[in-house]
ChimeraX commands (.cxc) that place a marker at each C-alpha (Angstrom):
marker #1 position 42.89,-82.97,-113.15 radius 0.5
marker #1 position 40.97,-79.66,-114.39 radius 0.5
marker #1 position 37.93,-79.49,-112.84 radius 0.5
marker #1 position 36.30,-76.67,-114.97 radius 0.5
marker #1 position 33.00,-77.41,-117.33 radius 0.5
marker #1 position 33.71,-77.81,-120.31 radius 0.5
marker #1 position 32.19,-75.24,-123.06 radius 0.5
marker #1 position 29.51,-77.06,-124.53 radius 0.5
marker #1 position 30.10,-80.17,-123.32 radius 0.5
marker #1 position 27.15,-83.27,-123.82 radius 0.5
marker #1 position 25.79,-84.72,-120.61 radius 0.5
marker #1 position 23.61,-87.10,-120.64 radius 0.5
marker #1 position 20.88,-87.19,-118.52 radius 0.5
marker #1 position 18.10,-90.08,-119.19 radius 0.5
marker #1 position 16.91,-92.85,-121.43 radius 0.5
marker #1 position 14.20,-91.10,-123.09 radius 0.5
marker #1 position 11.66,-93.91,-122.25 radius 0.5
marker #1 position 12.55,-92.68,-118.96 radius 0.5
marker #1 position 10.54,-89.62,-119.40 radius 0.5
marker #1 position 6.75,-89.61,-120.45 radius 0.5
marker #1 position 6.03,-88.19,-124.06 radius 0.5
marker #1 position 4.42,-84.35,-123.58 radius 0.5
marker #1 position 5.87,-84.36,-119.73 radius 0.5
marker #1 position 8.64,-83.19,-118.55 radius 0.5
marker #1 position 11.40,-84.20,-115.48 radius 0.5
marker #1 position 13.80,-82.44,-113.76 radius 0.5
marker #1 position 18.35,-83.60,-113.94 radius 0.5
marker #1 position 20.88,-82.18,-112.02 radius 0.5
marker #1 position 23.85,-81.58,-114.99 radius 0.5
marker #1 position 26.73,-79.81,-113.44 radius 0.5
marker #1 position 24.77,-78.53,-110.16 radius 0.5
marker #1 position 22.33,-76.91,-112.63 radius 0.5
marker #1 position 18.61,-78.16,-112.32 radius 0.5
marker #1 position 17.70,-78.29,-115.63 radius 0.5
marker #1 position 14.39,-78.84,-116.58 radius 0.5
marker #1 position 13.26,-81.86,-119.88 radius 0.5
marker #1 position 10.68,-82.23,-121.90 radius 0.5
marker #1 position 9.70,-84.91,-124.01 radius 0.5
marker #1 position 7.50,-84.00,-126.69 radius 0.5
marker #1 position 5.71,-86.43,-129.11 radius 0.5
marker #1 position 4.12,-85.14,-131.57 radius 0.5
marker #1 position 4.65,-87.88,-134.90 radius 0.5
marker #1 position 8.32,-87.41,-133.56 radius 0.5
marker #1 position 9.73,-87.37,-130.36 radius 0.5
marker #1 position 12.19,-84.05,-129.82 radius 0.5
marker #1 position 13.53,-82.85,-126.39 radius 0.5
marker #1 position 13.83,-79.75,-125.05 radius 0.5
marker #1 position 15.52,-77.89,-122.07 radius 0.5
marker #1 position 15.60,-74.54,-119.80 radius 0.5
marker #1 position 16.21,-73.83,-116.39 radius 0.5
marker #1 position 13.76,-75.21,-114.11 radius 0.5
marker #1 position 13.74,-72.25,-111.72 radius 0.5
marker #1 position 10.57,-69.91,-112.23 radius 0.5
marker #1 position 11.89,-66.52,-111.23 radius 0.5
marker #1 position 8.07,-65.63,-110.69 radius 0.5
marker #1 position 7.83,-67.99,-107.89 radius 0.5
marker #1 position 11.31,-68.21,-106.88 radius 0.5
marker #1 position 10.39,-71.83,-107.21 radius 0.5
marker #1 position 11.92,-74.87,-108.91 radius 0.5
marker #1 position 8.85,-75.96,-110.26 radius 0.5
marker #1 position 8.84,-75.62,-114.44 radius 0.5
marker #1 position 9.15,-79.27,-114.97 radius 0.5
marker #1 position 6.05,-79.92,-113.46 radius 0.5
marker #1 position 3.94,-77.16,-115.60 radius 0.5
marker #1 position 2.05,-78.54,-118.40 radius 0.5
marker #1 position 3.29,-78.77,-122.29 radius 0.5
marker #1 position 0.93,-77.51,-125.04 radius 0.5
marker #1 position 1.51,-74.67,-127.70 radius 0.5
marker #1 position 0.49,-71.49,-128.00 radius 0.5
marker #1 position 0.11,-71.15,-131.68 radius 0.5
marker #1 position 3.81,-71.88,-132.97 radius 0.5
marker #1 position 5.14,-71.80,-129.66 radius 0.5
marker #1 position 6.03,-75.05,-127.82 radius 0.5
marker #1 position 5.24,-73.98,-124.64 radius 0.5
marker #1 position 5.26,-74.99,-120.51 radius 0.5
marker #1 position 3.11,-73.31,-118.18 radius 0.5
marker #1 position 4.36,-73.02,-114.67 radius 0.5
marker #1 position 2.32,-74.97,-112.26 radius 0.5
marker #1 position 1.95,-71.77,-109.74 radius 0.5
marker #1 position 1.46,-68.93,-111.74 radius 0.5
marker #1 position 0.61,-70.36,-115.29 radius 0.5
marker #1 position 3.10,-68.20,-117.26 radius 0.5
marker #1 position 4.50,-69.78,-120.18 radius 0.5
marker #1 position 7.77,-70.58,-120.75 radius 0.5
marker #1 position 9.16,-71.45,-124.97 radius 0.5
marker #1 position 10.95,-74.26,-124.87 radius 0.5
marker #1 position 12.88,-72.77,-127.67 radius 0.5
marker #1 position 14.19,-69.81,-126.21 radius 0.5
marker #1 position 13.01,-70.00,-122.74 radius 0.5
marker #1 position 11.02,-66.64,-122.93 radius 0.5
marker #1 position 8.39,-65.73,-120.83 radius 0.5
marker #1 position 5.55,-64.68,-122.74 radius 0.5
marker #1 position 3.68,-63.05,-120.23 radius 0.5
marker #1 position 6.21,-61.13,-118.49 radius 0.5
marker #1 position 10.08,-61.25,-120.58 radius 0.5
marker #1 position 11.77,-59.47,-117.92 radius 0.5
marker #1 position 11.17,-63.59,-116.16 radius 0.5
marker #1 position 12.65,-65.44,-119.08 radius 0.5
marker #1 position 14.75,-68.49,-118.15 radius 0.5
marker #1 position 18.06,-70.02,-120.03 radius 0.5
marker #1 position 16.94,-72.63,-122.64 radius 0.5
marker #1 position 19.93,-75.33,-123.82 radius 0.5
marker #1 position 20.64,-77.42,-126.32 radius 0.5
marker #1 position 18.74,-80.94,-125.45 radius 0.5
marker #1 position 19.13,-83.88,-128.45 radius 0.5
marker #1 position 18.51,-87.65,-128.14 radius 0.5
marker #1 position 20.80,-90.19,-129.23 radius 0.5
marker #1 position 20.36,-93.68,-128.68 radius 0.5
marker #1 position 17.79,-93.69,-126.66 radius 0.5
marker #1 position 19.24,-91.35,-124.53 radius 0.5
marker #1 position 18.77,-87.90,-123.58 radius 0.5
marker #1 position 21.56,-84.94,-124.26 radius 0.5
marker #1 position 22.07,-81.71,-122.83 radius 0.5
marker #1 position 24.13,-79.00,-123.48 radius 0.5
marker #1 position 24.57,-76.22,-120.69 radius 0.5
marker link #1:1,2 radius 0.2
marker link #1:2,3 radius 0.2
marker link #1:3,4 radius 0.2
marker link #1:4,5 radius 0.2
marker link #1:5,6 radius 0.2
marker link #1:6,7 radius 0.2
marker link #1:7,8 radius 0.2
marker link #1:8,9 radius 0.2
marker link #1:9,10 radius 0.2
marker link #1:10,11 radius 0.2
marker link #1:11,12 radius 0.2
marker link #1:12,13 radius 0.2
marker link #1:13,14 radius 0.2
marker link #1:14,15 radius 0.2
marker link #1:15,16 radius 0.2
marker link #1:16,17 radius 0.2
marker link #1:17,18 radius 0.2
marker link #1:18,19 radius 0.2
marker link #1:19,20 radius 0.2
marker link #1:20,21 radius 0.2
marker link #1:21,22 radius 0.2
marker link #1:22,23 radius 0.2
marker link #1:23,24 radius 0.2
marker link #1:24,25 radius 0.2
marker link #1:25,26 radius 0.2
marker link #1:26,27 radius 0.2
marker link #1:27,28 radius 0.2
marker link #1:28,29 radius 0.2
marker link #1:29,30 radius 0.2
marker link #1:30,31 radius 0.2
marker link #1:31,32 radius 0.2
marker link #1:32,33 radius 0.2
marker link #1:33,34 radius 0.2
marker link #1:34,35 radius 0.2
marker link #1:35,36 radius 0.2
marker link #1:36,37 radius 0.2
marker link #1:37,38 radius 0.2
marker link #1:38,39 radius 0.2
marker link #1:39,40 radius 0.2
marker link #1:40,41 radius 0.2
marker link #1:41,42 radius 0.2
marker link #1:42,43 radius 0.2
marker link #1:43,44 radius 0.2
marker link #1:44,45 radius 0.2
marker link #1:45,46 radius 0.2
marker link #1:46,47 radius 0.2
marker link #1:47,48 radius 0.2
marker link #1:48,49 radius 0.2
marker link #1:49,50 radius 0.2
marker link #1:50,51 radius 0.2
marker link #1:51,52 radius 0.2
marker link #1:52,53 radius 0.2
marker link #1:53,54 radius 0.2
marker link #1:54,55 radius 0.2
marker link #1:55,56 radius 0.2
marker link #1:56,57 radius 0.2
marker link #1:57,58 radius 0.2
marker link #1:58,59 radius 0.2
marker link #1:59,60 radius 0.2
marker link #1:60,61 radius 0.2
marker link #1:61,62 radius 0.2
marker link #1:62,63 radius 0.2
marker link #1:63,64 radius 0.2
marker link #1:64,65 radius 0.2
marker link #1:65,66 radius 0.2
marker link #1:66,67 radius 0.2
marker link #1:67,68 radius 0.2
marker link #1:68,69 radius 0.2
marker link #1:69,70 radius 0.2
marker link #1:70,71 radius 0.2
marker link #1:71,72 radius 0.2
marker link #1:72,73 radius 0.2
marker link #1:73,74 radius 0.2
marker link #1:74,75 radius 0.2
marker link #1:75,76 radius 0.2
marker link #1:76,77 radius 0.2
marker link #1:77,78 radius 0.2
marker link #1:78,79 radius 0.2
marker link #1:79,80 radius 0.2
marker link #1:80,81 radius 0.2
marker link #1:81,82 radius 0.2
marker link #1:82,83 radius 0.2
marker link #1:83,84 radius 0.2
marker link #1:84,85 radius 0.2
marker link #1:85,86 radius 0.2
marker link #1:86,87 radius 0.2
marker link #1:87,88 radius 0.2
marker link #1:88,89 radius 0.2
marker link #1:89,90 radius 0.2
marker link #1:90,91 radius 0.2
marker link #1:91,92 radius 0.2
marker link #1:92,93 radius 0.2
marker link #1:93,94 radius 0.2
marker link #1:94,95 radius 0.2
marker link #1:95,96 radius 0.2
marker link #1:96,97 radius 0.2
marker link #1:97,98 radius 0.2
marker link #1:98,99 radius 0.2
marker link #1:99,100 radius 0.2
marker link #1:100,101 radius 0.2
marker link #1:101,102 radius 0.2
marker link #1:102,103 radius 0.2
marker link #1:103,104 radius 0.2
marker link #1:104,105 radius 0.2
marker link #1:105,106 radius 0.2
marker link #1:106,107 radius 0.2
marker link #1:107,108 radius 0.2
marker link #1:108,109 radius 0.2
marker link #1:109,110 radius 0.2
marker link #1:110,111 radius 0.2
marker link #1:111,112 radius 0.2
marker link #1:112,113 radius 0.2
marker link #1:113,114 radius 0.2
marker link #1:114,115 radius 0.2
view
């Protein structure tokens, strides 16, 4: 049996209804903590980024506040309030603290993430 992670493999995380709209949750995907966000602005969308905040050295991004800065959909880290773009993982205040962003989708009411 091959234990290597398959490139672009989609992993089911949870039911979309398990994530309160406009908040995030932390999921363990292939051994990595991933912050998964459910945005509901008339149409449900999901986003996934690393859960680890490099500035605070803590796994807290899933607990941050979700909002917009201009056209960007962001989460504000609960510790230093740095804003992370949910599409790209870019840290707006300190680009050197950017995190990885992952593909996420909803299929049959379930959230799927691909690392």
